[in-house]
C-alpha positions as CSV (number, residue, x, y, z in Angstrom):
1,X,-37.6,-21.3,-15.1
2,X,-35.8,-21.2,-18.5
3,X,-37.4,-17.8,-19.2
4,X,-36.2,-16.4,-15.9
5,X,-32.7,-17.6,-16.7
6,X,-32.8,-16.0,-20.1
7,X,-33.9,-12.8,-18.5
8,X,-31.1,-13.0,-15.9
9,X,-28.6,-13.7,-18.6
10,X,-29.8,-10.7,-20.6
11,X,-29.4,-8.5,-17.5
12,X,-25.9,-9.8,-16.9
13,X,-24.9,-9.2,-20.5
14,X,-26.3,-5.6,-20.3
15,X,-24.3,-5.0,-17.1
16,X,-21.2,-6.4,-18.8
17,X,-21.5,-4.3,-21.9
18,X,-22.8,-1.1,-20.2
19,X,-19.4,0.5,-19.5
20,X,-18.3,0.1,-23.2
21,X,-21.6,0.5,-25.1
22,X,-24.6,1.8,-23.3
23,X,-22.8,4.2,-21.0
24,X,-21.2,6.2,-23.8
25,X,-24.6,6.4,-25.5
26,X,-26.2,7.7,-22.3
27,X,-23.5,10.4,-22.0
28,X,-24.4,11.6,-25.5
29,X,-28.0,12.2,-24.3
30,X,-26.9,14.4,-21.3
31,X,-27.0,18.2,-21.5
32,X,-23.7,19.6,-22.7
33,X,-21.7,21.9,-20.3
34,X,-19.1,23.6,-22.5
35,X,-15.9,24.6,-20.8
36,X,-16.0,28.4,-21.5
37,X,-12.7,30.3,-21.9
38,X,-11.7,32.2,-18.8
39,X,-10.4,35.8,-18.4
40,X,-7.8,35.1,-15.7
41,X,-4.1,35.5,-16.7
42,X,-2.4,32.3,-17.8
43,X,-1.0,30.7,-14.5
44,X,2.5,29.6,-13.8
45,X,3.2,25.9,-14.0
46,X,5.6,23.1,-12.9
47,X,6.1,19.9,-15.0
48,X,6.7,16.9,-12.7
49,X,7.6,13.3,-13.5
50,X,9.0,10.3,-11.6
51,X,11.5,7.8,-13.1
52,X,12.7,4.4,-12.1
53,X,15.3,2.7,-14.3
54,X,14.2,4.7,-17.4
55,X,17.7,5.3,-18.9
56,X,16.4,4.0,-22.3
57,X,13.5,6.5,-22.4
58,X,15.3,9.5,-21.0
59,X,17.3,10.8,-24.0
60,X,14.0,11.3,-25.9
61,X,12.4,12.7,-22.8
62,X,15.1,15.2,-22.2
63,X,15.0,16.3,-25.9
64,X,11.2,16.7,-25.5
65,X,11.7,18.9,-22.4
66,X,14.2,21.0,-24.3
67,X,11.7,21.6,-27.1
68,X,9.0,22.5,-24.5
69,X,11.4,24.9,-22.6
70,X,12.2,26.6,-25.9
71,X,8.5,27.6,-26.2
72,X,7.9,28.1,-22.5
73,X,11.2,29.1,-20.8
74,X,9.5,30.0,-17.5
75,X,8.1,26.4,-17.1
76,X,9.6,24.7,-14.0
77,X,10.6,21.1,-14.6
78,X,11.2,18.7,-11.7
79,X,12.1,15.0,-11.9
80,X,12.2,12.4,-9.1
81,X,14.5,9.3,-9.4
82,X,13.1,6.5,-7.2
83,X,16.5,5.0,-6.3
84,X,17.1,3.9,-9.8
85,X,19.8,1.2,-10.2
86,X,20.8,2.2,-13.8
87,X,22.0,5.6,-15.2
88,X,18.6,7.3,-14.7
89,X,19.8,9.6,-12.0
90,X,23.0,10.6,-13.8
91,X,21.2,11.3,-17.0
92,X,18.7,13.6,-15.2
93,X,21.5,15.4,-13.3
94,X,23.4,16.0,-16.5
95,X,20.8,18.6,-17.6
96,X,20.5,21.2,-14.8
97,X,19.7,23.7,-17.5
98,X,16.4,21.9,-18.1
99,X,15.3,20.5,-14.8
100,X,15.8,20.1,-11.1
101,X,16.3,16.6,-9.7
102,X,15.0,15.1,-6.5
103,X,16.8,11.8,-5.8
104,X,15.7,9.1,-3.4
105,X,18.1,7.0,-1.5
106,X,15.7,4.0,-1.3
107,X,12.6,3.1,-3.3
108,X,9.5,4.7,-2.0
109,X,7.2,4.6,-5.1
110,X,5.7,7.1,-7.4
111,X,3.1,8.6,-5.0
112,X,5.9,9.5,-2.5
113,X,8.0,11.0,-5.3
114,X,5.1,13.1,-6.5
115,X,4.4,14.4,-3.0
116,X,8.0,15.5,-2.7
117,X,8.0,17.3,-6.1
118,X,4.7,19.0,-5.4
119,X,6.0,20.3,-2.0
120,X,8.9,21.9,-3.8
121,X,7.1,23.1,-6.9
122,X,6.6,26.9,-7.4
123,X,4.0,26.8,-10.2
124,X,0.3,27.4,-9.6
125,X,-0.5,24.5,-11.8
126,X,1.2,21.1,-11.5
127,X,1.5,19.1,-14.8
128,X,2.0,15.4,-14.1
129,X,3.5,13.1,-16.7
130,X,5.6,10.0,-17.0
131,X,9.3,9.5,-17.9
132,X,8.4,7.5,-21.1
133,X,5.7,10.0,-22.3
134,X,6.4,12.7,-24.8
135,X,4.3,15.8,-24.9
136,X,3.5,17.9,-27.9
137,X,5.4,21.1,-27.0
138,X,2.7,23.4,-28.1
139,X,0.2,21.6,-25.9
140,X,1.5,23.2,-22.7
141,X,0.1,26.6,-23.6
142,X,-3.3,25.0,-24.6
143,X,-3.4,23.2,-21.3
144,X,-2.6,26.2,-19.2
145,X,-5.2,28.3,-21.0
146,X,-8.0,26.0,-19.6
147,X,-7.0,27.1,-16.1
148,X,-7.9,30.7,-17.0
149,X,-11.4,29.6,-16.1
150,X,-11.7,29.5,-12.3
151,X,-14.3,26.7,-12.5
152,X,-11.8,24.3,-13.9
153,X,-9.6,22.5,-11.4
154,X,-8.0,19.8,-13.5
155,X,-7.3,19.0,-17.2
156,X,-6.5,15.7,-18.7
157,X,-4.6,15.5,-22.0
158,X,-5.1,13.0,-24.8
159,X,-2.7,10.1,-24.9
160,X,-1.9,8.4,-28.2
161,X,0.0,5.1,-28.4
162,X,2.4,4.9,-31.3
163,X,3.1,1.2,-31.7
164,X,-0.2,-0.6,-32.0
165,X,1.2,-2.7,-34.9
166,X,4.0,-4.2,-32.9
167,X,2.0,-7.0,-31.3
168,X,-1.6,-8.2,-30.4
169,X,-1.0,-7.0,-26.9
170,X,-0.1,-3.5,-28.1
171,X,-3.1,-3.5,-30.4
172,X,-5.5,-4.4,-27.7
173,X,-4.0,-1.7,-25.5
174,X,-4.4,0.8,-28.3
175,X,-8.0,-0.2,-29.0
176,X,-8.9,0.0,-25.3
177,X,-7.3,3.4,-24.9
178,X,-9.0,5.0,-27.8
179,X,-12.3,3.9,-26.3
180,X,-11.2,5.2,-22.9
181,X,-10.3,8.6,-24.4
182,X,-13.6,8.8,-26.2
183,X,-15.5,8.1,-22.9
184,X,-13.5,10.6,-21.0
185,X,-14.3,13.3,-23.7
186,X,-18.0,12.4,-23.4
187,X,-17.9,12.6,-19.6
188,X,-16.1,16.0,-19.8
189,X,-18.7,17.3,-22.3
190,X,-21.5,17.0,-19.7
191,X,-19.5,17.9,-16.5
192,X,-16.4,16.1,-15.2
193,X,-14.4,13.0,-16.0
194,X,-14.1,10.2,-13.4
195,X,-10.4,10.6,-12.9
196,X,-7.4,11.1,-15.1
197,X,-4.5,9.0,-16.2
198,X,-1.0,9.7,-15.0
199,X,0.6,9.9,-18.4
200,X,-0.6,13.6,-18.9
201,X,-2.9,15.6,-16.6
202,X,-2.7,18.8,-14.5
203,X,-4.4,20.2,-11.4
204,X,-4.2,23.3,-9.4
205,X,-1.3,22.9,-6.9
206,X,-3.5,24.1,-4.0
207,X,-5.8,21.1,-4.5
208,X,-3.1,18.4,-4.1
209,X,-4.3,16.0,-1.4
210,X,-2.5,13.6,0.9
211,X,-1.8,10.4,-1.1
212,X,-0.9,7.2,0.8
213,X,2.0,5.5,-0.9
214,X,0.1,2.4,-1.9
215,X,-2.7,4.2,-3.7
216,X,-2.9,5.4,-7.3
217,X,-1.7,9.0,-7.1
218,X,-3.2,10.0,-10.5
219,X,-6.7,8.8,-9.4
220,X,-6.4,10.3,-5.9
221,X,-5.1,13.7,-7.1
222,X,-7.5,14.1,-10.1
223,X,-10.6,13.0,-8.0
224,X,-9.7,15.7,-5.4
225,X,-10.7,18.3,-8.1
226,X,-14.3,17.0,-8.0
227,X,-14.4,16.9,-4.2
228,X,-13.4,20.6,-4.3
229,X,-16.4,21.4,-6.5
230,X,-14.4,22.1,-9.6
231,X,-14.5,20.5,-13.0
232,X,-12.0,17.9,-14.3
233,X,-12.1,18.1,-18.1
234,X,-10.6,16.3,-21.1
235,X,-8.5,18.5,-23.5
236,X,-8.4,17.2,-27.1
237,X,-5.7,19.8,-28.0
238,X,-3.3,18.6,-25.3
239,X,-1.5,15.6,-26.9
240,X,1.0,13.1,-25.5
241,X,2.6,10.1,-27.0
242,X,3.7,6.8,-25.5
243,X,4.8,3.3,-26.6
244,X,2.6,0.6,-25.3
245,X,3.9,-2.7,-23.8
246,X,4.2,-5.6,-26.3
247,X,4.6,-8.4,-23.8
248,X,1.3,-10.1,-22.8
249,X,2.6,-11.3,-19.4
250,X,4.0,-7.9,-18.5
251,X,0.6,-6.3,-19.5
252,X,-1.3,-8.8,-17.4
253,X,0.9,-8.0,-14.3
254,X,0.5,-4.3,-15.0
255,X,-3.3,-4.5,-15.3
256,X,-3.4,-6.6,-12.1
257,X,-1.2,-4.1,-10.2
258,X,-3.2,-1.1,-11.4
259,X,-6.5,-2.7,-10.5
260,X,-5.4,-3.5,-7.0
261,X,-4.2,0.0,-6.4
262,X,-7.3,1.5,-8.0
263,X,-9.7,-0.5,-5.8
264,X,-7.7,0.3,-2.7
265,X,-7.9,4.0,-3.8
266,X,-11.7,3.6,-4.3
267,X,-12.1,2.4,-0.7
268,X,-9.9,5.3,0.5
269,X,-12.0,7.8,-1.4
270,X,-15.4,6.3,-0.9
271,X,-16.4,8.6,2.1
272,X,-15.6,11.7,0.0
273,X,-17.5,10.2,-3.0
274,X,-20.6,9.7,-0.9
275,X,-20.2,13.2,0.6
276,X,-19.5,15.3,-2.6
277,X,-20.8,13.4,-5.7
278,X,-24.0,14.4,-7.3
279,X,-26.4,11.7,-8.6
280,X,-25.0,12.2,-12.1
281,X,-21.4,11.8,-10.9
282,X,-22.4,8.6,-9.0
283,X,-23.8,7.2,-12.1
284,X,-20.6,8.0,-14.0
285,X,-18.5,6.5,-11.3
286,X,-20.5,3.3,-11.2
287,X,-20.4,3.0,-15.0
288,X,-16.8,3.9,-15.6
289,X,-15.2,2.3,-12.6
290,X,-17.2,-0.3,-10.5
291,X,-18.7,-2.2,-13.4
292,X,-15.4,-2.6,-15.1
293,X,-13.7,-3.8,-12.0
294,X,-16.3,-6.5,-11.7
295,X,-16.4,-7.4,-15.4
296,X,-15.1,-10.9,-15.0
297,X,-17.7,-12.3,-12.5
298,X,-20.5,-10.5,-14.4
299,X,-19.3,-12.1,-17.6
300,X,-19.1,-15.5,-15.9
301,X,-22.7,-15.0,-14.6
302,X,-23.9,-14.0,-18.1
303,X,-22.4,-17.1,-19.7
304,X,-23.5,-19.5,-16.9
305,X,-27.1,-18.3,-16.9
306,X,-27.3,-18.4,-20.7
307,X,-25.9,-22.0,-20.7
308,X,-28.4,-23.1,-18.0
309,X,-31.3,-21.5,-19.9
310,X,-30.3,-23.3,-23.2
311,X,-30.0,-26.6,-21.4
312,X,-33.3,-26.3,-19.7
313,X,-34.9,-25.4,-23.0
314,X,-33.6,-28.5,-24.6
315,X,-31.0,-26.7,-26.7
316,X,-28.1,-28.8,-25.6
317,X,-26.3,-28.8,-28.9
318,X,-26.4,-25.0,-29.1
319,X,-25.1,-24.7,-25.5
320,X,-22.2,-27.1,-26.3
321,X,-21.5,-25.3,-29.6
322,X,-21.2,-21.9,-27.9
323,X,-18.7,-23.3,-25.4
324,X,-16.7,-25.1,-28.1
325,X,-16.6,-21.9,-30.2
326,X,-15.5,-19.8,-27.2
327,X,-12.8,-22.3,-26.4
328,X,-11.5,-22.4,-30.0
329,X,-11.4,-18.6,-30.1
330,X,-9.3,-18.4,-26.9
331,X,-7.1,-21.3,-28.1
332,X,-6.4,-19.7,-31.5
333,X,-5.9,-16.3,-30.0
334,X,-4.0,-17.2,-26.8
335,X,-1.8,-20.2,-27.7
336,X,-1.4,-19.6,-31.4
337,X,-1.7,-15.8,-31.5
338,X,-3.9,-15.7,-34.6
339,X,-5.5,-12.4,-35.2
340,X,-8.3,-11.3,-34.8
341,X,-8.7,-14.1,-32.2
342,X,-5.7,-12.8,-30.4
343,X,-7.5,-9.5,-29.9
344,X,-10.4,-11.3,-28.2
345,X,-8.0,-13.3,-26.1
346,X,-6.2,-10.2,-25.1
347,X,-9.4,-8.4,-24.1
348,X,-10.4,-11.5,-22.0
349,X,-7.0,-11.5,-20.3
350,X,-7.3,-7.8,-19.5
351,X,-10.8,-8.3,-17.9
352,X,-9.4,-11.3,-15.9
353,X,-6.3,-9.4,-14.7
354,X,-8.4,-6.5,-13.6
355,X,-10.7,-8.7,-11.4
356,X,-7.7,-10.5,-9.9
357,X,-6.3,-7.1,-9.0
358,X,-9.5,-6.3,-7.2
359,X,-9.4,-9.6,-5.3
360,X,-5.8,-8.7,-4.3
361,X,-7.1,-5.5,-2.8
362,X,-9.9,-7.4,-1.0
363,X,-7.3,-9.7,0.5
364,X,-5.2,-6.7,1.7
365,X,-2.4,-6.7,-0.8
366,X,-0.7,-3.5,-1.7
367,X,1.6,-2.4,-4.5
368,X,3.8,0.6,-3.8
369,X,6.6,0.5,-6.4
370,X,6.6,-0.1,-10.1
371,X,8.9,-1.0,-13.0
372,X,8.9,0.2,-16.6
373,X,6.7,-1.7,-19.0
374,X,8.3,-3.7,-21.9
375,X,8.0,-2.6,-25.5
376,X,10.0,-3.3,-28.7
377,X,11.9,-0.4,-30.2
């Protein structure tokens, strides 16, 4: 019986580590599919972003847009203000030379704002970003050049966080995101990514789907590229910058909200996934999405079966020692904030918040609106 428990524990540990360790290794073994340059003319484009109470981020954003427009004067820029209660709308409306503003009289959420902007956009390519994200101005041309290949329907840029040293929470977020960007690049190398992040990505406007207001618009929009039989690729030369949140409680709430919306989006997209995904894409989706969402119960099962196996083998002291060590790590990291224990504690909190968000979705909860994350200047 103890041997069976050790085997079960090993399988649970493999399942828990697979999205972060074994999955990237397996992607390296897959046949490469380079995204060859196309011969089509560079398409026209519209840059779109939503804002809610982003008055602190907007001066830098407007300066960034000004620098982009200096290089690409024909680029259309549209902003949506989701009934902001601060000076967001007035700041946006103060620069009609740079952008066109779509205001909302009452809060409707980012998905609703994106739909209104896409409906009014004139560009063949829609570039989606956030109000607090700054884009390397020269990246716009690089991004649009990928769309000269008719087989490419979507392009995701590379996001870099600029304040990892501000707190353990920001450091954990930065570590996670660097791993995420690496996995997306490996997915892109052998076909398509499993979705794009809303901070910076672009798709052909004609592919824009119907996005219910409570779903993740970036996941729904980017996955529609795959359903159309086109590639969604990662672009290392399209660079964006953002400040990560430094508040642990705010990050926990954000992870929970995103996970809830992501799982609701998964359920909405599941019929199309079953209809359009190849076996390889299904493996990618299981590895990148589903196993991460279920990380907390898989980890609990791995620890529980290992503990039971040790106890049945007469290794009581080792089992107790492992629990004590784990408790001390979480105490030193969570309550006292001592690094590197704080990093482990932060990762654990992120895994827990993600699964709580999934259970929210199971219970029928929906998140439609959002608030800017907190970070120290």
